[in-house]
N, C-alpha and C positions, 0 to 999 in steps of 0.2 A: 345374586348368588345362587347356585344351583342346590337344589334339596333332594335328598333321598329319604322318603317319607313311605314308611309301611302302614298302610291301612287294615288293621287288625279286624274291623268289622267286615271288609272285603274277603280276608280270609276266612272267617266263619261262614259267611255266605256261601262260598264256594266249598267248603267241606259239608254244609248242611244240604247242598245241591247234590253231592256225591253220595249222600247219607243213604243206605238200602231200604227204600220205602216200595211200597206195592205201586204197581202202576196206575190204580184209580187215585191213590192219594198225592203221586207224582203228577198225575194230570190236571187234578184240581187246585193244586197249589199256587198261590199267587207269588209275586216276587217278595222276598224278605226286606222288610225296613227297618231302621234302625231300632224303633219301638218292638220290634219282635225278639231281639236280641237280648236277653237277661244276663247281665254281668253280676248281678248280686252276689253269687257264690266263687267269684274270682277274686283273689287277693294279689295285690301288686306291691312289691316293696321295693322302695329305691335306696339303692346303696349310695357309698360316699361320693359326693362331686369332687373330681380331680380337676384341677386348673393347671393349664401349662402353657407355654409359648407366652410368658406373662410379660407384659411392657407397661413400664411405668413412665409418666412426663417426666422428662430429664430435668426439669425445673417446675415446682408448684406454680400455680397462676395466684397471683395475688388480687384480691378484691376488696374496694372500699364499702363497708355496708353503711356506715354513719360518719357525719363531720360536724363539728361543733366549734364554736369561737367563742374565746373566753378574753375580755377586754378589760384591762386595768388601767383606768386614767386617773388612779388616786396617787398619793406619794408613799403608800405603802403596798407592801405584798399582800396579796389576797388570795384565799382557796376557796376553790369553788366544788362542788359535787358535780359528778359526771355520772349519771345511771341511765342506761337505756337497754333495750333488749331487741334484737332481730332475728329474722328467721331466714333460713335457707333449705334448698331442696337437694338432697342427696339422690342420684339417679343411678339405676343398673338396669341397662337395656341387654336383653338375652334375645338371641335368633338360632334356629335349629338348622343344623346342615344335614343332620341324620337323626331319624326319631322314629316313633310311632304315633299314628293318629286312631281315633275313634270316628270313622268318617271325616268330618271338618272339625273336630274337636280334639284337643291335647289335654292331658293331664298329668303331668311330670312335676316332681319337687325336688328342687336344689337348694342345696345350703350356699350362702353368700360366699365370696372369696375370703379367704382369710385377712389379707389388707384392709377390705371393707369392714370385717369385724373388728380388727384390733385398732382401727380409726375411731371406733363408736360413731360411725355414720349414721345410725339408725335402724339397719338392718340387723335384726338378732335371730329370726327364726327363719323359716323355709322361705324359698321363693317358689309358689305355685304357677308353672309355666301353662297357660292355657291356650295360646294360639300358635299356629304354625308359622305365622308371620313374627316380626320382631315383635317384643312386648318389652314394656319400660315400667318399673317399679320404682317410686317414689317414696322417700321418708323425709319427714321434717326435721331439722336441727335448728337449735335454739342457741344464739349467742348472747350472751349478758356481759356487761360491765357494770362495776359500781367503783369507782375511783373518786380521789381527791386530787385536783388539779391546781398546783400552785403557781400563780402569775406574779411575776416582779412588778413593782410599780412603772407605768408608762410602757408596758409591754402588753401585746397582743399573743394569745397562744391558740393555735389551731389542733384540735384533738380528734383522731380518726380511729374508729374500729376497723382493722384489716385482718381477712382471714385469706389463708391460704387452702387453694383447693388441689387434689391431685388428680391426674386422669389415668384410668386404669384399663387397659385390654388385655384379653386372653382367650384362649379356647378352653373348651369344658367337655367332660365325659362322665357319665353316670350309667351305671348298669342297674336294669329294673328286673326282679325275678317275679315271675307268673305262676301262681297256683290256684287249683281249684276247677269247677267246672261251669261251663258255658251253657244256657238252655236257650233254644230257639224254638219260637211257636210258628209253625207253619199255618196258614190262613187260607180260606177258600177265595177265589178269585171273584165268585159271583156276589157272596153277601159278606165276606171278610170274617165269616165265623171261624172258630179254630179247628183245624183237622185233627191236628197232633201236636205234641210237644218233643223235641229231641235233645238229649243231653250227650255232652262231650267233654272229656277231661281236656285239659290244654296241654298236656303231655301228647295227646295224639293229634292237637290241631296245630299248634304252635310247633312245627319241627325245624329241623337243620336247613333243609332246602328251602324254607320262607324265609331265612336269615337269623334265626335264634341259635342262642348257643345251648346245647344240651349236654348235661352231663348227670352224674348219680344224684347232686344236690337238688336240681330244678331244670327249669327253663328261663334263659335270660336274653335279655336284649339290650344293646349299647345305645345310647344316646349321646350325640356330639353336636357342639355348636360354639357360638362366638359369645364372648361378654365384654360389655362396655361399661365403665363405671365412673361417675363424676362425683367426689364428695370433699368435704372439708375436712381438714386435719390440724389445722392450728389458728388461733386467734391472738392478735395483739394491739395495743394502742400505742400509735404513730403520733408524737407531740413536736410540734414545730412552733418556735417563738419568734417574733420580730418587733423590733421597736416601734412605736407609735409615731406616726408621721408628725404628730404635733409636738412630741417630746424631741425629736430630732430639730425641728424647726428651732425651738425654745433654746437647745444647746448651741445652736448655730448664733 
């Protein structure tokens, strides 16, 4: 999958190199490293995450988490207690198709898809995307049962805890707003000592020709990607009864 990633560190570097300095400062200045760029006064606000081209599995997949057998070899019905707890993982994988980075780093916050939230799949807060490659988030779900199982005389009952899982895929899009000022420290190439610090407003640095949306309200950049989730949606207990072989032989 091809990616369209915009390195905003690189944009700041190019802006700093074009900054009007005297010839001596430019001559002595070393290459600008990530540690020389100060983002502390830049505020990035991530908007609502929109999910589209949504696809659900045509039929949820069933999985048996637990099985138990109850054998009643007596002449009276028996009641057994079935208590158990099992855990599964809900997963949500996100991958960028278009976005911005700080060098090799990513810091984008997304809200989970509505079907995942509505299913109580464990994802309640924001998903913080920190990698340009695919990133998978996991949450643990607990499934529990506390039932009474009645078994007729001379019968065996099999009880299974079964869950159904849904597969969900979609594309996502979110828009981030940039506000504030970037500070860049230029250092001497001989001894790494600071020469000067230059400051620029993001309005002057992140411009339309760089791929940003610019209007009266601010500077914006759109991030797009793909989402793939798997999560449990329901549980049930399946009971199967069969007559004991010894009981069938006695009747014959």
